[in-house]
VMD Tcl script that draws the C-alpha trace (Angstrom):
set ca {
  {8.95 -18.83 11.14}
  {8.81 -16.70 8.39}
  {5.39 -15.06 7.29}
  {3.53 -16.43 4.15}
  {1.61 -13.47 2.05}
  {-0.43 -14.39 -0.66}
  {-0.09 -12.16 -3.70}
  {-2.36 -11.82 -7.03}
  {-0.68 -10.04 -9.95}
  {-2.25 -9.05 -13.19}
  {-1.34 -9.69 -16.92}
  {-2.65 -7.62 -18.77}
  {-2.16 -7.81 -22.61}
  {-3.09 -4.90 -24.62}
  {-4.10 -5.12 -28.47}
  {-0.32 -4.82 -30.06}
  {0.01 -8.35 -27.74}
  {1.79 -6.59 -25.18}
  {2.24 -7.03 -21.44}
  {2.00 -4.15 -18.61}
  {4.94 -4.71 -16.49}
  {5.41 -1.93 -13.76}
  {8.74 -0.99 -11.77}
  {8.96 -1.04 -7.93}
  {9.81 2.35 -6.56}
  {12.69 2.78 -4.39}
  {10.26 2.91 -1.17}
  {9.30 -0.57 -1.83}
  {10.61 -3.75 -1.05}
  {12.17 -5.26 -3.59}
  {13.31 -1.68 -5.01}
  {13.71 -0.82 -8.92}
  {13.01 -4.84 -9.66}
  {9.83 -5.07 -12.43}
  {6.68 -7.25 -10.99}
  {3.24 -7.76 -12.38}
  {0.71 -5.14 -10.52}
  {-1.29 -6.31 -7.79}
  {-0.94 -6.80 -4.24}
  {-2.33 -8.88 -1.28}
  {-5.15 -10.85 -0.95}
  {-7.15 -9.91 1.70}
  {-9.06 -11.48 4.07}
  {-12.54 -12.97 2.59}
  {-11.47 -11.68 -0.90}
  {-11.36 -14.20 -4.04}
  {-8.44 -13.75 -6.94}
  {-11.21 -12.00 -8.93}
  {-12.14 -9.72 -5.71}
  {-8.39 -8.90 -4.73}
  {-7.12 -8.20 -8.46}
  {-10.11 -5.68 -9.50}
  {-9.77 -3.82 -6.55}
  {-5.90 -3.89 -6.46}
  {-5.50 -2.30 -10.22}
  {-8.06 -0.01 -9.53}
  {-6.52 1.12 -6.43}
  {-2.62 1.05 -7.76}
  {-2.95 1.83 -11.51}
  {-6.25 3.96 -11.71}
  {-8.05 1.60 -14.08}
  {-10.71 -1.00 -14.60}
  {-10.03 -4.87 -15.42}
  {-11.30 -8.08 -15.71}
  {-10.14 -11.12 -14.36}
  {-10.25 -13.84 -17.32}
  {-8.35 -16.63 -15.42}
  {-5.63 -18.16 -13.06}
  {-2.39 -18.09 -15.12}
  {0.97 -19.05 -12.41}
  {0.79 -20.08 -8.86}
  {4.17 -20.05 -7.26}
  {5.42 -19.60 -3.92}
  {9.07 -17.88 -3.46}
  {10.81 -17.79 -0.43}
  {12.53 -14.07 0.50}
  {14.98 -13.24 3.35}
  {12.35 -12.13 5.28}
  {9.37 -13.28 4.44}
  {7.03 -16.10 1.72}
  {5.41 -14.82 -1.07}
  {2.43 -16.65 -2.77}
  {2.26 -15.48 -6.23}
  {-0.62 -16.11 -8.52}
  {-0.34 -14.52 -11.44}
  {-4.36 -14.33 -13.37}
  {-5.07 -13.63 -17.23}
  {-6.69 -9.70 -17.13}
  {-8.31 -7.57 -19.57}
  {-8.23 -3.88 -19.55}
  {-12.00 -2.50 -19.41}
  {-11.64 0.90 -19.18}
  {-9.48 3.82 -18.05}
  {-5.10 4.18 -18.75}
  {-2.77 2.42 -16.55}
  {-1.20 5.29 -14.37}
  {2.14 4.70 -11.77}
  {0.69 6.02 -8.70}
  {2.72 3.63 -6.52}
  {5.35 2.29 -9.39}
  {8.08 4.21 -10.57}
  {7.22 3.36 -14.16}
  {4.86 1.35 -16.39}
  {5.58 0.03 -19.86}
  {4.06 -2.14 -22.09}
  {6.43 -4.80 -23.68}
  {6.14 -7.92 -26.07}
  {6.32 -11.38 -24.82}
  {9.88 -11.98 -26.44}
  {11.26 -9.08 -24.37}
  {9.96 -9.27 -21.21}
  {13.82 -11.34 -19.84}
  {15.17 -7.59 -20.64}
  {13.85 -6.34 -16.92}
  {15.15 -7.55 -13.82}
  {12.25 -9.15 -12.45}
  {11.64 -9.72 -9.14}
  {12.13 -13.32 -7.75}
  {8.54 -14.36 -7.46}
  {7.32 -13.41 -11.11}
  {10.22 -14.74 -13.18}
  {7.91 -18.02 -13.06}
  {5.32 -16.10 -15.15}
  {7.39 -14.24 -17.00}
  {9.00 -17.43 -18.68}
  {5.82 -18.68 -18.77}
  {4.44 -16.22 -20.67}
  {7.29 -16.06 -22.61}
  {6.96 -19.93 -23.62}
  {3.52 -19.33 -24.56}
  {1.76 -19.57 -28.05}
  {-0.03 -16.24 -29.02}
}
mol new
graphics top color blue
foreach p $ca { graphics top sphere $p radius 0.5 }
foreach p [lrange $ca 0 end-1] q [lrange $ca 1 end] { graphics top cylinder $p $q radius 0.2 }
display resetview
């Protein structure tokens, strides 16, 4: 049986209505695919605690959890991911690519120009169709 991994991803929007996109490094699983930054939800951790910790670790900035956005389960070859994307607000600092190859800010309508990790695609589609 494949392992189920619970993951939280941050949909961080700036004042220009652009969304932060993170490129997975060649050393990560799913190399060179785009994702919403975040990571595994640890035991005894809620989504707010998990995403605020992960973004501090990965991007060296502080965010505030706002609301759950999309909940999607995707089966990969070797594991299953339950990805819950959450809307967040940048509170302080500038996101820095410590683990990712690259970070970019993109308008909603341009999100589908990137090659997204399969688990992130439902949230991408929901963002594109969302009225701002």
